[in-house]
C-alpha angles and dihedrals in degrees: 000000000000120000114278092223111031095177102078096180090055089045092055090051090050091049095046093047091047093051094041089053091047094046110023094160104026112079093180092054092044091055089047088051094050092050091048092049092049091050092049091049090050091051092049092051089052101046116126122211115195119187095005121119115246088232090061092044090052090048091051093046094046089051093051092048091049093047096044108020095167104026116079095178090060091044089055091050092048093046092049093047094046093048090049092049092046090054092049092049090048092051091043096063 
């Protein structure tokens, strides 16, 4: 799977702005937020999808990015939940 966000400079700006907005007056929490967002992005970029059509993967990634454009932790949660639901639905039919 290719990286979800290929432009790392832009990604850093997105993360920094997201965390600055979440924690404008708390530098410790802002740093924690940045670290968590970077970890989530790294996990997203290293996800493996066996047996799932690329079209479905793209649909899931696009929905996560649309729903959470600046929050990679929430994108990761949504991607994992959607993949799990897709697998259950596929096995259900």
